[in-house]
C-alpha positions as CSV (number, residue, x, y, z in Angstrom):
1,X,198.8,-100.4,110.5
2,X,201.8,-98.4,111.9
3,X,203.1,-97.9,108.3
4,X,199.8,-96.4,107.2
5,X,199.7,-94.0,110.2
6,X,203.3,-93.0,109.5
7,X,202.5,-92.4,105.8
8,X,199.4,-90.3,106.7
9,X,201.4,-88.2,109.2
10,X,204.3,-87.7,106.8
11,X,201.8,-86.4,104.2
12,X,201.2,-83.4,106.4
13,X,204.8,-82.2,105.7
14,X,205.0,-80.2,108.9
15,X,208.7,-80.8,109.2
16,X,208.2,-81.3,112.9
17,X,209.9,-84.2,114.8
18,X,208.2,-87.4,115.8
19,X,208.2,-86.5,119.5
20,X,206.3,-83.3,118.7
21,X,203.8,-85.1,116.6
22,X,203.3,-87.7,119.3
23,X,202.8,-85.0,121.9
24,X,200.2,-83.3,119.7
25,X,198.4,-86.6,119.1
26,X,198.2,-86.9,122.9
27,X,196.9,-83.3,123.0
28,X,194.2,-84.2,120.5
29,X,193.3,-87.3,122.5
30,X,193.1,-85.2,125.7
31,X,190.8,-82.7,124.1
32,X,188.7,-85.5,122.6
33,X,187.9,-86.6,126.1
34,X,187.1,-83.1,127.1
35,X,184.8,-82.6,124.1
36,X,183.2,-85.9,124.9
37,X,182.1,-84.9,128.4
38,X,181.7,-81.2,128.1
39,X,178.2,-81.2,126.5
40,X,176.9,-83.5,129.2
41,X,178.5,-81.9,132.2
42,X,175.8,-79.2,132.8
43,X,173.0,-81.8,132.1
44,X,174.5,-84.2,134.6
45,X,174.9,-81.6,137.3
46,X,171.3,-80.3,136.7
47,X,169.3,-83.4,136.1
48,X,171.2,-86.1,138.0
49,X,172.7,-84.1,140.9
50,X,169.8,-81.7,141.2
51,X,171.7,-78.4,141.0
52,X,170.0,-75.4,139.5
53,X,171.1,-74.5,136.0
54,X,172.8,-71.4,137.2
55,X,174.8,-73.3,139.8
56,X,175.7,-75.9,137.3
57,X,176.8,-73.2,134.9
58,X,178.9,-71.5,137.6
59,X,180.6,-74.9,138.3
60,X,181.5,-75.1,134.6
61,X,182.8,-71.5,134.6
62,X,184.9,-72.2,137.7
63,X,186.8,-74.8,135.7
64,X,188.0,-72.4,133.0
65,X,188.3,-69.5,135.4
66,X,190.7,-71.6,137.6
67,X,192.6,-72.7,134.5
68,X,193.1,-69.1,133.6
69,X,194.3,-68.1,137.1
70,X,196.6,-71.1,137.4
71,X,198.3,-70.7,134.0
72,X,200.6,-67.7,134.8
73,X,202.1,-69.1,138.0
74,X,202.7,-72.4,136.2
75,X,205.4,-70.5,134.3
76,X,207.4,-70.1,137.5
77,X,207.0,-73.8,138.2
78,X,208.3,-74.6,134.8
79,X,211.4,-72.7,135.6
80,X,212.1,-75.0,138.5
81,X,210.6,-78.3,137.4
82,X,210.4,-80.3,134.2
83,X,207.5,-79.7,131.9
84,X,206.9,-83.4,131.6
85,X,206.4,-83.7,135.3
86,X,204.0,-80.8,135.3
87,X,202.0,-82.3,132.4
88,X,201.7,-85.6,134.3
89,X,200.7,-83.9,137.6
90,X,198.3,-81.5,135.9
91,X,196.7,-84.3,133.9
92,X,196.3,-86.4,137.0
93,X,194.8,-83.4,138.9
94,X,192.3,-82.8,136.1
95,X,191.4,-86.5,135.9
96,X,190.9,-86.6,139.6
97,X,188.7,-83.5,139.6
98,X,186.5,-84.9,136.8
99,X,186.3,-88.3,138.5
100,X,185.1,-86.5,141.6
101,X,182.0,-85.3,139.9
102,X,180.6,-88.8,140.1
103,X,180.5,-88.5,143.9
104,X,179.2,-84.9,144.4
105,X,176.1,-84.3,146.4
106,X,176.4,-80.6,147.2
107,X,177.4,-77.6,145.1
108,X,180.5,-76.9,147.2
109,X,181.8,-80.4,146.3
110,X,181.2,-79.7,142.6
111,X,183.1,-76.4,142.9
112,X,186.0,-78.2,144.6
113,X,186.1,-80.8,141.8
114,X,185.9,-78.0,139.2
115,X,188.7,-76.0,140.8
116,X,190.9,-79.1,140.9
117,X,190.2,-80.0,137.3
118,X,190.7,-76.4,136.2
119,X,194.0,-76.2,138.0
120,X,195.1,-79.4,136.2
121,X,193.9,-78.1,132.8
122,X,195.8,-74.8,133.3
123,X,199.0,-76.4,134.5
124,X,199.1,-79.2,131.9
125,X,198.1,-76.9,129.1
126,X,200.9,-74.5,129.8
127,X,203.5,-77.3,130.3
128,X,202.4,-78.9,127.0
129,X,203.0,-75.7,125.2
130,X,206.4,-75.3,126.8
131,X,207.3,-78.9,125.9
132,X,206.3,-78.3,122.3
133,X,208.4,-75.1,122.0
134,X,211.4,-76.8,123.6
135,X,211.2,-79.8,121.2
136,X,211.5,-77.7,118.0
137,X,214.0,-75.4,116.4
138,X,213.2,-71.6,116.6
139,X,212.1,-71.5,112.9
140,X,209.6,-74.3,113.6
141,X,207.8,-72.6,116.5
142,X,205.0,-71.2,114.4
143,X,204.3,-74.5,112.9
144,X,204.4,-76.3,116.3
145,X,202.0,-73.7,117.9
146,X,199.7,-74.0,114.9
147,X,199.7,-77.8,115.2
148,X,199.0,-77.5,118.9
149,X,195.9,-75.4,118.2
150,X,194.7,-77.6,115.4
151,X,195.1,-80.8,117.5
152,X,193.2,-79.2,120.4
153,X,190.4,-78.0,118.1
154,X,190.2,-81.3,116.3
155,X,190.1,-83.2,119.5
156,X,187.4,-81.1,121.2
157,X,185.3,-81.0,118.0
158,X,185.5,-84.7,117.3
159,X,184.8,-85.5,120.9
160,X,181.7,-83.3,120.9
161,X,180.6,-85.0,117.6
162,X,181.0,-88.4,119.0
163,X,179.0,-87.3,122.1
164,X,176.2,-86.1,119.8
165,X,176.1,-89.4,118.0
166,X,175.9,-91.2,121.4
167,X,172.9,-89.1,122.4
168,X,171.2,-89.5,119.0
């Protein structure tokens, strides 16, 4: 099985090192999980937790808004701490935030979970990009950034597709 996967990956001919490919596989898996739950998040908050659709939508928007706000200061953290540590901390924060949605009863709790998960997404995303850039030679940066985007889009798209099949 490992030989088949290696043969498939080598067929891409990206010229990128194995650690970069493994990192991007993890990136795709991360986005797969995000794509898997994203279509159901607003339905869950509205139908199960009883929030209005506008409140549920604002909770979802708070996740990405927080990620956008957290991303620039993460650069300063990356100057002081390792990117790997920030990826782990950000991923744990995001997972904790999303796990918290199972226990929310009030909108403020959902916003707190959303802010925590958004902060994790912003920090981990920036740190993953920095790790990718530091693992490649300068002439490979364009290919590594392109693979990062492809892995993320593939992950979120395949996760949403699987979610659709689950519902169907």
